[in-house]
C-alpha positions as CSV (number, residue, x, y, z in Angstrom):
1,M,112.8,99.7,118.9
2,A,109.8,100.6,120.7
3,F,110.7,104.2,121.2
4,T,110.9,104.5,117.1
5,I,107.2,103.4,117.0
6,A,106.3,105.7,119.3
7,V,107.9,108.3,117.5
8,L,106.5,107.1,114.4
9,V,102.8,106.9,116.1
10,F,103.4,111.0,117.0
11,S,104.5,112.0,113.8
12,L,101.5,110.0,112.0
13,Y,98.6,111.3,114.2
14,N,100.8,114.8,113.5
15,C,100.6,114.7,109.8
16,Q,97.0,113.4,109.6
17,Q,96.6,117.0,111.2
18,S,98.1,118.9,108.7
19,T,96.5,120.5,105.6
20,T,99.5,120.8,103.5
21,F,101.6,118.5,101.3
22,S,104.5,118.9,102.7
23,G,103.1,117.7,106.0
24,V,100.5,115.2,104.7
25,V,102.8,113.6,102.1
26,T,106.5,114.9,102.5
27,G,106.4,114.4,106.3
28,T,104.4,110.8,106.6
29,L,106.8,109.8,103.7
30,T,109.9,110.8,105.7
31,A,109.2,109.2,109.3
32,L,107.9,105.9,107.7
33,R,111.2,106.4,105.7
34,G,113.6,106.9,108.4
35,A,111.3,104.2,110.6
36,G,112.2,101.7,107.8
37,V,115.9,102.5,107.4
38,M,116.4,102.0,111.6
39,G,114.2,98.7,111.2
40,N,117.0,97.0,108.8
41,E,119.7,98.5,110.9
42,L,118.0,96.2,113.8
43,K,116.7,93.4,112.0
44,P,119.8,91.2,111.9
45,F,119.8,91.6,116.2
46,F,115.9,90.8,115.9
47,L,115.9,87.8,114.1
48,G,119.0,86.4,116.4
49,S,116.5,85.6,118.7
50,G,114.5,82.2,117.7
51,A,111.6,83.2,119.6
52,F,111.4,87.0,118.6
53,R,111.4,85.7,114.8
54,E,108.7,83.6,115.3
55,Y,106.6,86.0,116.7
56,L,107.3,88.1,113.8
57,M,106.3,85.8,111.2
58,S,103.3,84.6,112.9
59,R,102.1,87.9,113.6
60,A,102.5,88.5,109.9
61,Q,101.1,85.6,108.6
62,R,97.7,86.6,110.7
63,S,94.8,87.4,108.9
64,A,96.5,87.7,105.7
65,P,94.9,87.0,102.4
66,K,94.9,83.8,100.8
67,V,95.6,85.2,97.3
68,I,96.6,88.7,96.4
69,D,93.3,90.4,94.7
70,P,93.9,90.4,91.0
71,A,92.7,93.8,90.6
72,I,96.2,95.2,92.5
73,L,98.4,93.3,90.0
74,L,96.3,94.3,86.7
75,A,96.6,98.3,87.9
76,L,100.3,97.7,88.7
77,A,101.2,96.4,85.1
78,H,99.1,99.3,84.0
79,L,101.0,101.8,85.8
80,R,104.3,100.4,84.8
81,T,103.1,100.7,81.3
82,I,102.0,104.4,81.7
83,N,105.6,104.9,83.0
84,E,107.6,102.7,80.3
85,E,105.3,104.7,77.4
86,R,105.7,108.3,78.5
87,K,107.8,110.1,75.9
88,V,111.2,111.5,77.4
89,T,113.2,113.9,75.6
90,G,116.5,114.6,77.7
91,S,118.5,113.0,80.0
92,S,116.8,114.4,83.2
93,E,113.8,112.8,82.4
94,I,115.2,109.4,81.4
95,T,116.7,109.6,85.2
96,E,113.2,110.1,86.1
97,Q,111.4,107.7,84.7
98,S,113.8,105.2,85.5
99,A,113.8,106.4,89.5
100,C,109.9,105.9,88.9
101,A,110.4,102.8,87.3
102,Q,112.5,101.2,90.3
103,A,109.5,102.7,92.7
104,I,107.3,100.7,90.8
105,D,109.3,97.4,91.1
106,S,109.4,98.1,94.9
107,L,106.1,98.2,94.8
108,Q,105.4,95.1,93.0
109,R,107.5,93.8,95.7
110,W,106.0,95.1,98.6
111,V,102.3,93.8,97.3
112,V,103.6,90.7,97.0
113,L,105.1,90.6,100.4
114,V,102.2,91.6,102.3
115,S,99.7,89.5,100.2
116,G,98.0,93.2,98.9
117,K,97.1,93.7,102.5
118,P,99.4,95.7,105.0
119,R,99.3,94.0,108.7
120,T,102.4,95.1,110.3
121,W,104.5,97.9,111.3
122,A,107.2,96.5,108.7
123,H,104.5,96.5,105.9
124,Y,103.7,99.8,106.9
125,V,107.4,101.1,106.4
126,W,108.8,98.6,103.6
127,W,107.9,100.8,100.7
128,P,109.3,104.0,101.8
129,A,112.9,102.9,103.0
130,D,113.2,100.9,99.3
131,V,112.4,103.6,97.2
132,P,115.5,105.2,95.9
133,T,116.2,108.9,96.8
134,K,115.3,110.3,93.6
135,F,112.2,108.7,93.7
136,I,111.5,110.5,97.1
137,D,113.0,113.7,95.6
138,L,110.8,113.7,92.7
139,V,107.5,113.3,95.4
140,N,108.7,116.6,97.2
141,E,109.3,118.3,93.8
142,K,105.8,117.0,92.9
143,N,106.5,115.1,89.5
144,P,103.2,114.1,88.0
145,V,104.3,110.6,87.9
146,A,105.8,109.9,90.6
147,L,102.4,111.2,92.7
148,L,101.0,108.5,90.6
149,V,102.8,105.8,91.9
150,F,102.6,107.3,95.6
151,V,99.0,107.3,94.9
152,Y,98.9,103.7,93.9
153,W,100.8,102.9,97.1
154,C,98.4,104.4,99.0
155,A,95.5,102.7,97.8
156,V,97.2,99.8,98.9
157,L,97.7,101.1,102.2
158,D,94.1,101.9,102.5
159,R,93.3,98.2,102.9
160,A,95.0,98.0,106.1
161,D,93.2,97.6,109.2
162,R,92.0,101.0,110.5
163,K,94.6,102.3,113.8
164,W,93.5,105.4,115.4
165,F,96.8,107.4,114.4
166,W,96.5,106.1,110.7
167,N,92.6,105.7,110.1
168,G,91.9,107.9,106.7
169,W,95.4,108.6,106.2
170,A,96.5,106.9,103.2
171,S,92.8,108.3,101.6
172,K,93.7,112.2,102.9
173,A,97.2,111.4,101.3
174,G,95.9,110.2,98.1
175,G,93.7,112.8,97.6
176,V,96.1,115.4,98.2
177,A,98.8,114.2,95.9
178,M,96.1,113.8,92.9
179,A,95.1,117.3,94.0
180,E,98.6,118.6,93.0
181,M,98.9,116.7,89.8
182,G,96.7,118.5,88.1
183,P,95.1,117.3,84.9
184,G,97.4,115.6,82.3
185,W,98.1,112.3,80.2
186,W,98.4,110.4,83.5
187,D,94.5,111.1,84.1
188,Q,94.2,107.5,82.4
189,G,96.2,106.1,85.1
190,L,93.6,107.4,88.2
191,E,90.7,105.4,87.8
192,W,91.8,102.5,90.1
193,P,93.0,104.6,92.9
194,L,90.1,107.1,93.0
195,Q,88.1,103.9,93.3
196,E,90.3,102.2,95.9
197,L,90.0,105.5,97.7
198,G,87.0,106.4,97.6
199,L,87.2,109.6,95.8
200,C,86.3,111.4,92.5
201,R,88.0,114.1,90.4
202,G,86.6,117.5,91.1
203,S,87.7,120.5,93.2
204,V,88.6,120.1,97.4
205,K,90.6,121.8,99.5
206,I,93.7,120.0,101.3
207,G,92.5,119.0,104.8
208,D,89.6,117.4,105.7
209,L,88.7,115.5,102.6
210,S,84.5,115.6,103.8
211,E,84.7,118.9,103.4
212,G,86.6,121.6,101.1
213,E,86.6,121.5,97.4
214,M,89.9,119.4,95.3
215,L,88.9,115.9,95.2
216,V,85.4,114.9,96.8
217,R,85.3,111.8,99.2
218,L,82.0,109.8,97.7
């Protein structure tokens, strides 16, 4: 497990240095999903130790917010409505809508699990490991609704305590994803994540969001 975390830290740091969608978004999702799947496989062995189980529980509860910020729950409800009310015409679009709905359901469960603020490695990897493979494919294909769901995850993830290998990634990844979405009817869902990530619509290059031209940090 220690080796897995070390590899994940290295992967996250490398992804932060990237200036491409595949590096910033796809690379990190792949790393987190892989670590989450492995963690799920190892969980029964770790939970077999009473002392280790108590340690995990106490660490997860440390600095946990007493209540979930209602703004997050309202934003997720709006996101769900956007996905449900969009027009779908063919079987492929119905499949896409279903995959995004599953990802939103997973995101809701994750928000409740972390009390609106991720605090542990398990919290970081849980959602990427839980969403359906079809949703990951949609993100990689730059499907705008899938990217919108991903951006909402980034917005909550950005509330996590800062780590040297993680600092600023959620804001950067959210900005890169929004830049790839382009303008469209899905813009109605961007107000909350833009505010959370401290970004505004514009034209900023992928890379350092403090310089460039696609999304501009406020």
